C-alpha positions as a Python dict, from the first residue, in 0.01 Angstrom:
ca = {
    (1, 'M'): (0, 0, 0),
    (2, 'P'): (-52, 352, -159),
    (3, 'S'): (231, 541, -32),
    (4, 'R'): (485, 304, -25),
    (5, 'V'): (844, 385, -189),
    (6, 'T'): (965, 78, -417),
    (7, 'A'): (1270, 38, -671),
    (8, 'Q'): (1300, 338, -912),
    (9, 'M'): (1021, 349, -1166),
    (10, 'E'): (1054, 492, -1562),
    (11, 'T'): (777, 762, -1550),
    (12, 'P'): (621, 835, -1895),
    (13, 'S'): (781, 1149, -2071),
    (14, 'S'): (703, 1409, -2333),
    (15, 'P'): (913, 1664, -2512),
    (16, 'N'): (690, 1923, -2321),
    (17, 'S'): (777, 1726, -1995),
    (18, 'L'): (1131, 1714, -2042),
    (19, 'E'): (1142, 2059, -2106),
    (20, 'V'): (942, 2143, -1782),
    (21, 'R'): (1117, 1927, -1581),
    (22, 'E'): (1517, 2093, -1718),
    (23, 'R'): (1374, 2452, -1668),
    (24, 'I'): (1142, 2422, -1289),
    (25, 'T'): (1433, 2192, -1129),
    (26, 'P'): (1644, 2433, -1023),
    (27, 'E'): (1363, 2653, -890),
    (28, 'L'): (1194, 2389, -707),
    (29, 'E'): (1515, 2214, -554),
    (30, 'Q'): (1617, 2620, -382),
    (31, 'L'): (1257, 2613, -269),
    (32, 'M'): (1262, 2256, -86),
    (33, 'G'): (1598, 2269, -8),
    (34, 'E'): (1509, 2652, 240),
    (35, 'K'): (1254, 2428, 376),
    (36, 'G'): (1468, 2116, 463),
    (37, 'L'): (1314, 1881, 181),
    (38, 'D'): (1417, 1724, -119),
    (39, 'L'): (1283, 1678, -456),
    (40, 'G'): (1208, 1361, -491),
    (41, 'S'): (1071, 1249, -182),
    (42, 'P'): (686, 1089, -170),
    (43, 'I'): (436, 1385, -164),
    (44, 'Y'): (48, 1411, -50),
    (45, 'I'): (-211, 1633, -198),
    (46, 'R'): (-522, 1805, -27),
    (47, 'I'): (-781, 2006, -197),
    (48, 'F'): (-1031, 2228, -54),
    (49, 'K'): (-1289, 2337, -328),
    (50, 'E'): (-1468, 2648, -139),
    (51, 'S'): (-1146, 2801, -80),
    (52, 'D'): (-953, 2720, -425),
    (53, 'E'): (-669, 2577, -249),
    (54, 'L'): (-432, 2276, -344),
    (55, 'E'): (-186, 2174, -65),
    (56, 'M'): (128, 2010, -183),
    (57, 'W'): (276, 1829, 147),
    (58, 'V'): (626, 1674, 134),
    (59, 'L'): (774, 1376, 336),
    (60, 'Q'): (1020, 1534, 577),
    (61, 'G'): (1160, 1235, 844),
    (62, 'T'): (827, 1051, 941),
    (63, 'V'): (563, 1298, 867),
    (64, 'F'): (448, 1542, 612),
    (65, 'K'): (510, 1884, 572),
    (66, 'L'): (362, 2163, 353),
    (67, 'L'): (523, 2277, 93),
    (68, 'K'): (328, 2524, -74),
    (69, 'T'): (-53, 2602, -103),
    (70, 'Y'): (-126, 2664, -480),
    (71, 'T'): (-439, 2856, -595),
    (72, 'I'): (-681, 2638, -797),
    (73, 'C'): (-770, 2822, -1107),
    (74, 'D'): (-1081, 2691, -1214),
    (75, 'Y'): (-1339, 2363, -1099),
    (76, 'S'): (-1684, 2298, -1183),
    (77, 'G'): (-2010, 2218, -1000),
    (78, 'N'): (-2086, 2298, -650),
    (79, 'L'): (-1965, 2100, -330),
    (80, 'G'): (-2036, 1750, -291),
    (81, 'P'): (-1890, 1485, -477),
    (82, 'K'): (-1915, 1398, -852),
    (83, 'E'): (-2192, 1099, -941),
    (84, 'K'): (-2232, 1070, -1289),
    (85, 'E'): (-2079, 1115, -1604),
    (86, 'G'): (-2185, 1486, -1793),
    (87, 'D'): (-2295, 1615, -1449),
    (88, 'K'): (-1987, 1869, -1484),
    (89, 'Q'): (-1925, 1851, -1081),
    (90, 'S'): (-1562, 1768, -932),
    (91, 'P'): (-1527, 1500, -763),
    (92, 'E'): (-1458, 1470, -328),
    (93, 'G'): (-1305, 1162, -173),
    (94, 'F'): (-959, 997, -172),
    (95, 'Y'): (-795, 895, -500),
    (96, 'H'): (-438, 797, -550),
    (97, 'V'): (-206, 887, -857),
    (98, 'G'): (37, 637, -1024),
    (99, 'V'): (230, 620, -1258),
    (100, 'S'): (48, 516, -1557),
    (101, 'Q'): (-208, 814, -1412),
    (102, 'L'): (61, 1084, -1559),
    (103, 'N'): (-55, 1246, -1868),
    (104, 'P'): (274, 1450, -2033),
    (105, 'W'): (91, 1481, -2376),
    (106, 'S'): (-212, 1645, -2225),
    (107, 'K'): (-384, 1916, -2482),
    (108, 'F'): (-416, 2096, -2144),
    (109, 'H'): (-3, 2126, -2084),
    (110, 'L'): (58, 1871, -1840),
    (111, 'A'): (-172, 1659, -1625),
    (112, 'F'): (-270, 1309, -1420),
    (113, 'D'): (-575, 1163, -1387),
    (114, 'L'): (-739, 1125, -1055),
    (115, 'G'): (-878, 743, -1070),
    (116, 'Y'): (-1234, 849, -1048),
    (117, 'P'): (-1442, 670, -998),
    (118, 'N'): (-1239, 478, -721),
    (119, 'E'): (-1367, 198, -536),
    (120, 'Y'): (-1606, 386, -294),
    (121, 'D'): (-1714, 589, -631),
    (122, 'Q'): (-1822, 225, -812),
    (123, 'S'): (-1996, 98, -518),
    (124, 'F'): (-2243, 434, -553),
    (125, 'G'): (-2277, 284, -934),
    (126, 'R'): (-2111, 626, -1009),
    (127, 'T'): (-1947, 698, -1361),
    (128, 'G'): (-1747, 938, -1520),
    (129, 'K'): (-1357, 926, -1682),
    (130, 'A'): (-1051, 1143, -1739),
    (131, 'L'): (-1079, 1375, -1401),
    (132, 'M'): (-770, 1496, -1396),
    (133, 'I'): (-553, 1789, -1203),
    (134, 'H'): (-423, 2005, -1510),
    (135, 'G'): (-278, 2330, -1652),
    (136, 'R'): (-459, 2606, -1822),
    (137, 'C'): (-790, 2779, -1668),
    (138, 'S'): (-1097, 2585, -1823),
    (139, 'S'): (-1248, 2286, -1627),
    (140, 'V'): (-1495, 2028, -1706),
    (141, 'G'): (-1519, 1812, -1406),
    (142, 'C'): (-1141, 1881, -1332),
    (143, 'F'): (-931, 2076, -1136),
    (144, 'A'): (-781, 2362, -1372),
    (145, 'M'): (-407, 2479, -1189),
    (146, 'T'): (-288, 2706, -1497),
    (147, 'D'): (24, 2619, -1694),
    (148, 'Y'): (265, 2743, -1463),
    (149, 'R'): (132, 2622, -1133),
    (150, 'M'): (97, 2273, -1293),
    (151, 'E'): (436, 2263, -1386),
    (152, 'E'): (557, 2260, -1026),
    (153, 'I'): (316, 2021, -955),
    (154, 'Y'): (341, 1811, -1213),
    (155, 'T'): (726, 1778, -1165),
    (156, 'L'): (674, 1740, -797),
    (157, 'A'): (481, 1405, -840),
    (158, 'D'): (700, 1301, -1130),
    (159, 'A'): (1027, 1327, -940),
    (160, 'A'): (832, 1176, -652),
    (161, 'L'): (664, 835, -840),
    (162, 'A'): (1003, 831, -1043),
    (163, 'N'): (1236, 801, -739),
    (164, 'G'): (994, 513, -609),
    (165, 'Q'): (658, 629, -424),
    (166, 'E'): (450, 369, -563),
    (167, 'S'): (132, 610, -572),
    (168, 'F'): (72, 961, -410),
    (169, 'A'): (-287, 1052, -208),
    (170, 'V'): (-522, 1314, -307),
    (171, 'H'): (-746, 1396, -76),
    (172, 'I'): (-1040, 1563, -189),
    (173, 'F'): (-1253, 1790, 41),
    (174, 'P'): (-1531, 2018, 20),
    (175, 'F'): (-1363, 2277, 290),
    (176, 'R'): (-1154, 2242, 582),
    (177, 'M'): (-1316, 2007, 786),
    (178, 'T'): (-1352, 2202, 1103),
    (179, 'E'): (-1636, 2148, 1335),
    (180, 'T'): (-1732, 2554, 1252),
    (181, 'N'): (-1715, 2453, 928),
    (182, 'M'): (-1930, 2134, 921),
    (183, 'K'): (-2202, 2358, 1104),
    (184, 'R'): (-2214, 2602, 857),
    (185, 'H'): (-2284, 2360, 606),
    (186, 'A'): (-2501, 2163, 829),
    (187, 'K'): (-2830, 2155, 615),
    (188, 'S'): (-2666, 1979, 345),
    (189, 'S'): (-2788, 1643, 171),
    (190, 'W'): (-2389, 1569, 198),
    (191, 'Q'): (-2362, 1619, 561),
    (192, 'G'): (-2321, 1240, 624),
    (193, 'F'): (-2065, 1173, 353),
    (194, 'W'): (-1861, 1462, 461),
    (195, 'R'): (-1847, 1348, 811),
    (196, 'N'): (-1697, 1043, 665),
    (197, 'L'): (-1442, 1238, 504),
    (198, 'K'): (-1392, 1472, 819),
    (199, 'E'): (-1241, 1146, 948),
    (200, 'G'): (-966, 1130, 729),
    (201, 'Y'): (-911, 1467, 747),
    (202, 'D'): (-862, 1507, 1131),
    (203, 'L'): (-633, 1194, 1121),
    (204, 'F'): (-382, 1366, 912),
    (205, 'E'): (-430, 1698, 1133),
    (206, 'K'): (-372, 1469, 1415),
    (207, 'T'): (-50, 1288, 1236),
    (208, 'L'): (41, 1466, 967),
    (209, 'T'): (45, 1149, 752),
    (210, 'P'): (-183, 1047, 541),
    (211, 'P'): (-455, 818, 645),
    (212, 'L'): (-459, 419, 522),
    (213, 'V'): (-812, 436, 355),
    (214, 'T'): (-984, 129, 222),
    (215, 'V'): (-1365, 95, 148),
    (216, 'G'): (-1648, -122, 332),
    (217, 'S'): (-2048, -127, 339),
    (218, 'Y'): (-2060, 203, 160),
    (219, 'R'): (-1835, 401, 330),
    (220, 'Y'): (-1465, 495, 370),
    (221, 'I'): (-1254, 323, 637),
    (222, 'V'): (-1007, 540, 764),
    (223, 'R'): (-715, 358, 978),
    (224, 'P'): (-360, 550, 1109),
    (225, 'A'): (-87, 439, 811),
    (226, 'G'): (252, 435, 1030),
    (227, 'I'): (514, 597, 831),
    (228, 'E'): (675, 250, 708),
    (229, 'L'): (399, 220, 463),
    (230, 'A'): (587, 494, 303),
    (231, 'R'): (922, 356, 325),
    (232, 'T'): (908, -12, 328),
    (233, 'P'): (1052, -187, -5),
}
């Protein structure tokens, strides 16, 4: 399952990522300790394009707790999903990041690949590659976080994966999927797609646990995921 915890895993490292980890860990542990959270616990990320926000959630007991909201420095394109290579559009949808997607050698300081195109994207013939969350403040289809923000995000991701989280979910939305915002964008051609994304948004808001997401009949299928999915060996 996407968020389950398995045995300890070896994550890739570079001189840069090791230096960052050593420097940033004491500060992160202090921040997390103040909130009753532990570095290395499973994580979950939500992105809201319209408000330039990336939320970092960390498992506490049986639910996820918001650790911090980061400002996205830059992303490209408009509201709506990425459809093809070269459209300079940042994606929207439900993605997962595992150990193999970490890039401690990135020319953008540190990065991890979102896994675009996922199964849903592929069902629509969408193309593109190397869609990342990374450092710096320049983006063509990615989410650029600046180096200092990315150091925290990357260290949290690396610690969670190294501590056994099989993969962590990254859910990318055009905006906070409230009915007010949906009505504000009612004329968009993406309204049907966004209604599908809203199912995942609403379920997390209700349970504070990332939903189990599969794909079928050209849509995301969203179901509640018991916390045992994040803990069962």
